[in-house]
C-alpha positions as CSV (number, residue, x, y, z in Angstrom):
1,M,-19.6,-15.1,39.2
2,Y,-17.5,-18.7,38.4
3,E,-19.9,-21.9,37.8
4,M,-18.4,-24.8,39.9
5,K,-17.8,-28.0,38.4
6,A,-18.1,-31.4,40.6
7,V,-16.0,-33.9,40.7
8,R,-18.1,-36.3,38.8
9,D,-17.5,-33.9,35.7
10,F,-13.9,-34.4,35.5
11,M,-12.9,-37.6,37.2
12,R,-10.6,-40.3,35.9
13,R,-12.3,-43.4,35.6
14,Q,-9.6,-46.2,34.0
15,L,-7.2,-46.6,36.7
16,V,-4.0,-48.8,37.6
17,T,-4.9,-50.3,41.1
18,L,-3.6,-52.8,43.3
19,D,-4.2,-55.5,45.7
20,T,-3.0,-56.3,49.1
21,D,-1.4,-59.6,48.2
22,T,1.0,-57.9,45.7
23,C,4.7,-58.5,46.9
24,V,6.2,-55.2,47.6
25,L,9.0,-54.7,45.0
26,D,6.2,-56.0,42.2
27,G,4.2,-52.9,43.1
28,I,6.8,-50.5,43.0
29,G,7.7,-51.8,40.0
30,N,3.8,-51.5,39.0
31,L,4.2,-47.5,39.8
32,L,7.5,-47.4,37.7
33,R,6.1,-48.9,35.1
34,H,2.9,-46.7,34.7
35,N,5.0,-43.8,35.7
36,I,2.5,-42.6,38.4
37,S,3.4,-41.6,42.1
38,G,0.7,-43.5,43.9
39,A,-2.0,-46.7,43.0
40,P,-5.2,-47.2,44.8
41,V,-5.7,-51.0,46.6
42,V,-9.3,-52.7,46.4
43,D,-10.3,-56.2,47.1
44,A,-11.8,-58.5,44.4
45,G,-15.1,-56.6,44.6
46,G,-13.8,-53.5,43.8
47,K,-14.1,-52.5,47.7
48,F,-11.4,-49.4,48.5
49,L,-8.9,-50.5,51.2
50,G,-6.2,-47.7,50.7
51,V,-3.4,-46.1,48.7
52,F,0.1,-47.6,47.7
53,S,2.3,-44.3,47.4
54,E,5.6,-43.4,46.7
55,K,6.3,-42.7,50.5
56,C,4.5,-45.7,51.1
57,C,7.3,-47.8,48.8
58,M,10.1,-45.7,50.6
59,N,9.2,-47.0,54.3
60,S,8.9,-50.5,52.5
61,L,12.6,-50.4,51.1
62,T,14.2,-48.2,53.9
63,T,15.1,-51.3,56.0
64,V,16.6,-53.3,52.8
65,L,18.6,-50.2,52.4
66,E,20.2,-49.8,55.8
67,L,21.1,-53.7,55.4
68,G,22.9,-53.1,52.3
69,C,24.9,-49.9,53.5
70,E,26.1,-52.2,56.6
71,S,27.1,-54.9,54.5
72,G,29.4,-53.0,52.5
73,M,27.4,-52.1,49.4
74,F,28.1,-49.7,47.2
75,V,25.5,-46.9,47.9
76,P,25.2,-44.0,44.8
77,R,25.1,-40.2,45.5
78,V,22.8,-37.7,44.2
79,Q,25.3,-36.8,41.4
80,T,24.7,-40.3,39.7
81,F,21.1,-40.5,39.7
82,M,19.7,-36.7,39.8
83,A,18.4,-35.0,37.0
84,S,20.3,-32.2,35.2
85,E,18.4,-31.2,32.0
86,L,15.4,-29.6,33.9
87,V,12.2,-27.7,32.7
88,T,12.9,-23.8,34.8
89,L,10.6,-20.9,35.5
90,S,11.5,-17.3,35.8
91,P,10.1,-15.7,38.5
92,E,8.8,-13.1,36.9
93,I,6.8,-15.2,34.6
94,D,2.9,-14.7,35.4
95,V,1.6,-17.9,38.0
96,F,-1.2,-18.8,35.3
97,D,1.4,-18.8,32.7
98,A,3.4,-20.8,34.7
99,I,0.3,-23.4,35.5
100,D,0.2,-23.9,31.6
101,H,3.8,-24.9,31.3
102,L,3.4,-27.1,34.3
103,L,0.3,-28.9,32.6
104,E,1.8,-28.5,28.9
105,K,5.1,-30.0,30.0
106,R,2.8,-32.6,31.9
107,I,5.1,-32.1,35.6
108,S,4.4,-31.4,39.1
109,G,6.7,-28.4,39.9
110,A,9.8,-26.7,38.6
111,P,12.9,-25.1,40.4
112,V,12.4,-21.0,39.7
113,I,15.7,-19.4,38.7
114,N,16.6,-15.8,38.0
115,E,19.1,-14.4,34.6
116,E,22.0,-15.5,36.4
117,G,21.0,-19.2,36.9
118,E,20.6,-18.8,40.7
119,Y,18.3,-20.9,42.9
120,Q,15.2,-18.9,43.7
121,G,12.7,-21.4,44.7
122,V,10.2,-23.9,43.7
123,F,6.6,-23.4,41.9
124,S,4.7,-27.0,42.4
125,E,1.4,-27.9,41.9
126,K,0.6,-27.0,45.4
127,T,1.6,-23.5,45.0
128,A,0.0,-23.0,42.0
129,M,-3.7,-24.5,44.0
130,Q,-2.4,-21.1,46.4
131,A,-3.1,-19.0,43.8
132,L,-6.2,-20.5,42.2
133,I,-7.9,-20.6,45.7
134,A,-6.5,-17.0,46.1
135,A,-7.9,-16.2,42.1
136,V,-11.5,-17.6,43.4
137,Y,-11.6,-15.7,46.9
138,D,-10.1,-12.6,45.8
139,Q,-11.2,-12.2,42.1
140,F,-7.7,-11.9,42.1
141,P,-6.5,-11.6,38.2
142,G,-2.7,-13.1,38.9
143,T,0.4,-12.2,39.4
144,S,4.0,-13.4,39.2
145,V,5.7,-16.6,40.4
146,S,7.6,-15.1,43.2
147,Q,4.3,-14.4,45.2
148,Y,3.8,-18.2,45.2
149,M,7.0,-20.1,44.7
150,D,8.4,-22.1,47.5
151,L,11.0,-20.8,49.5
152,D,11.5,-23.3,52.0
153,R,15.8,-24.2,51.5
154,N,15.3,-27.1,54.2
155,R,14.4,-28.9,51.0
156,L,17.8,-28.2,49.0
157,V,20.4,-31.1,48.9
158,S,24.0,-32.0,47.7
159,E,25.3,-33.7,44.8
160,D,27.3,-35.6,47.3
161,D,24.7,-36.6,49.5
162,L,23.6,-40.4,49.6
163,L,20.9,-42.5,48.6
164,L,19.8,-43.4,51.7
165,D,20.2,-39.6,53.4
166,V,18.1,-38.6,50.6
167,A,15.4,-41.0,51.0
168,H,15.2,-40.7,54.5
169,R,14.4,-36.5,53.9
170,F,11.6,-37.8,51.6
171,Q,10.0,-40.0,54.1
172,K,10.2,-36.9,56.7
173,T,8.6,-34.1,54.5
174,P,5.7,-33.5,51.9
175,Y,8.0,-32.8,49.1
176,R,8.4,-34.8,45.7
177,R,11.8,-32.7,44.6
178,F,14.7,-31.5,45.8
179,P,16.7,-29.3,43.8
180,V,20.8,-29.7,43.6
181,L,22.7,-26.7,44.4
182,R,26.3,-26.0,43.5
183,G,26.7,-22.7,45.4
184,N,23.5,-20.9,44.9
185,R,23.6,-22.7,41.1
186,L,20.9,-24.9,40.3
187,V,23.0,-28.1,39.2
188,G,19.8,-30.5,39.0
189,Q,16.8,-31.9,40.5
190,V,16.0,-35.0,42.8
191,S,12.6,-36.5,42.3
192,R,10.9,-39.2,44.6
193,R,11.0,-41.1,41.8
194,D,14.8,-41.0,40.9
195,V,15.3,-42.3,44.5
196,L,12.8,-45.0,43.8
197,R,14.4,-46.3,40.9
198,A,17.5,-46.4,42.7
199,E,16.0,-48.2,45.9
200,Q,14.4,-50.7,43.7
201,R,17.9,-51.0,42.1
202,M,19.8,-51.7,45.3
203,A,16.7,-53.8,47.0
204,L,16.9,-56.1,44.4
205,D,21.2,-56.5,44.5
206,V,20.2,-57.6,48.7
207,R,17.7,-59.9,47.9
208,D,20.1,-61.5,45.1
209,R,22.7,-61.4,48.3
210,F,20.9,-62.9,51.1
211,R,18.8,-65.4,48.7
212,N,19.4,-69.2,49.5
213,R,22.0,-68.0,52.2
214,N,22.1,-68.5,55.7
215,A,22.6,-64.7,57.3
216,G,20.8,-65.0,60.7
217,A,19.0,-61.7,61.5
218,A,20.6,-60.2,57.9
219,E,18.6,-62.5,56.4
220,S,15.6,-61.8,58.3
221,R,15.7,-58.1,57.7
222,A,16.4,-58.5,54.2
223,A,13.1,-60.6,54.2
224,V,11.1,-57.3,54.2
225,I,11.2,-56.9,50.4
226,T,9.1,-60.6,50.3
227,R,6.1,-58.6,52.1
228,T,3.2,-57.1,50.3
229,V,1.4,-54.1,49.3
230,G,-1.0,-54.6,51.8
231,D,1.6,-54.5,54.8
232,Y,2.5,-51.1,54.0
233,M,-0.4,-49.2,52.4
234,D,-1.6,-46.1,53.5
235,C,-5.5,-47.4,54.9
236,D,-6.0,-43.4,56.1
237,A,-5.9,-42.1,53.0
238,L,-8.3,-38.9,52.1
239,T,-11.1,-39.8,50.0
240,T,-13.8,-37.9,47.9
241,C,-17.4,-38.6,46.2
242,M,-18.5,-37.5,43.3
243,G,-20.6,-34.9,44.3
244,A,-18.0,-32.7,45.5
245,D,-17.1,-29.5,43.6
246,L,-13.9,-28.0,42.5
247,L,-13.3,-25.5,45.4
248,S,-13.4,-28.1,48.5
249,V,-11.5,-30.8,46.4
250,A,-8.7,-28.0,45.9
251,Q,-8.7,-27.4,49.3
252,M,-8.5,-30.8,50.4
253,F,-5.5,-30.5,48.2
254,L,-3.9,-27.6,49.8
255,N,-4.3,-29.0,53.5
256,S,-2.9,-32.1,52.5
257,P,0.2,-34.2,51.1
258,Y,-1.6,-36.3,48.9
259,R,-1.8,-35.9,45.0
260,R,-4.5,-38.2,44.5
261,L,-8.1,-38.8,45.7
262,P,-9.6,-41.8,45.4
263,I,-13.5,-41.2,44.5
264,L,-15.6,-43.8,46.4
265,E,-19.2,-44.4,46.0
266,D,-20.8,-47.0,48.8
267,G,-17.2,-47.6,49.6
268,K,-16.2,-48.9,46.3
269,L,-13.8,-47.3,43.9
270,V,-15.0,-45.6,41.3
271,G,-12.7,-43.1,40.0
272,Q,-9.6,-40.8,41.2
273,I,-9.0,-37.4,41.1
274,S,-5.4,-35.6,40.8
275,R,-4.0,-32.1,41.1
276,R,-3.1,-32.1,38.0
277,D,-7.1,-32.6,37.2
278,V,-7.9,-30.2,39.4
279,L,-5.4,-27.5,38.1
280,E,-6.8,-28.3,34.3
281,S,-10.1,-27.4,35.2
282,A,-9.7,-24.6,37.8
283,A,-7.5,-22.7,35.4
284,A,-9.6,-23.1,32.5
285,M,-12.1,-21.3,34.4
286,L,-10.4,-18.7,36.3
287,R,-8.0,-17.6,33.7
288,P,-7.7,-14.1,33.3
289,A,-8.5,-12.8,29.8
290,A,-5.8,-9.6,31.0
291,T,-2.4,-9.4,28.7
292,R,0.2,-11.2,30.8
293,Y,3.9,-11.0,31.8
294,T,6.0,-12.4,28.8
295,S,8.5,-13.6,30.6
296,E,9.8,-17.2,28.8
297,T,10.4,-20.5,30.2
298,L,14.0,-20.9,31.1
299,Y,16.1,-24.0,30.1
300,L,19.2,-25.5,31.6
301,S,20.1,-26.7,28.5
302,P,19.5,-25.1,25.1
303,I,19.1,-28.3,23.4
304,H,16.8,-30.3,25.8
305,K,13.6,-31.3,23.8
306,S,12.0,-33.5,26.3
307,V,11.0,-33.2,29.9
308,P,12.8,-36.5,32.1
309,D,10.7,-39.1,34.0
310,S,12.0,-37.6,37.0
311,L,9.9,-34.5,36.6
312,R,6.5,-35.9,35.7
C-alpha cells in the first residue's frame, strides 16, 4: 500500500504573480522571461483573482494578428519558428523510464518515433499521469510508452502553415505542442511558447505601426494590446488546498487542461502545484523495482546537447 502525500508536502511557495492592471504585452513578456506557461493573478492583499495562461495570451493577441494580416504585414510560417532539434522517445521504452526522461530534461512532453524516424505519437505529462493513476489503482508495474502515447493526428501541422492558423488551433485545443511532419517523418515541433514569441513580435510591430496614426477602426482594434491582464485572465481556473492528496490532484490534472493549480487558504494564494510536481512525487513513490526495458532515447540531432526553450 502506498503512503499518499498531501499537497502541502510538495507544493511550491515562491511564485511569479501578476496583478490585474499589468499591460497584456508586459504580462506575456513576464511569462516568456521566466519561462513559465502561466501565472496566478492576485490583488495587493494576496487574494487570488485568476490565472493568466498561455491560452489567455493567445486570446489577447488574436485580434492584433488578424489586423496585421489585413494590413499586409509579413506573417511567418511554421518552418521559420519551429524547433528542429528535439528530444524524442522510442515506442518500446518503459513508461517509467519515459517519465524519468521528461523530468530529467524538464520538458512537458516528447514526440515518439520508431527506428525509421517515423512519427508515432506524443508522450506528455498528461499521458504520463494516466500511467501513474493506472499504477495506483491496478498495482500495474509498468509497460511501454506505446500503450499511453497520444495518437491524435489532428494535432499535426505542416512547415507551410501560417502563424495565425497555428495560433487558432492552439486556442481550440488543449495541446501544448504540435509535431511538424514531412510525409510521415518528424522534422520539428511547434509549442505554444514558440507561437507566443512570434505573436509578441508581430504585436509589437502592429503597435508601432498604428501608434500616433489616425487609422480609424483599425486603430481601435490595435488598441487591444493596451488592455490589461485582468481583461483576459481565467477567473474560473481550478484551485486546490494544502490538504488535498496526491491522487486527487492527479485526477484534477487528468480531467482538465491545466498544468498548474493555485493553492488557496481562505481565498488567498499560498502556493502552487504543477503537473511536474505531481509526476516527480508520484514517480518516486510508484516506480517499480523490476527490470525495465533498455531502449534508449532517440535524438533528431546527434550533436544536440540541450533542450530548446520551446519544449520546456
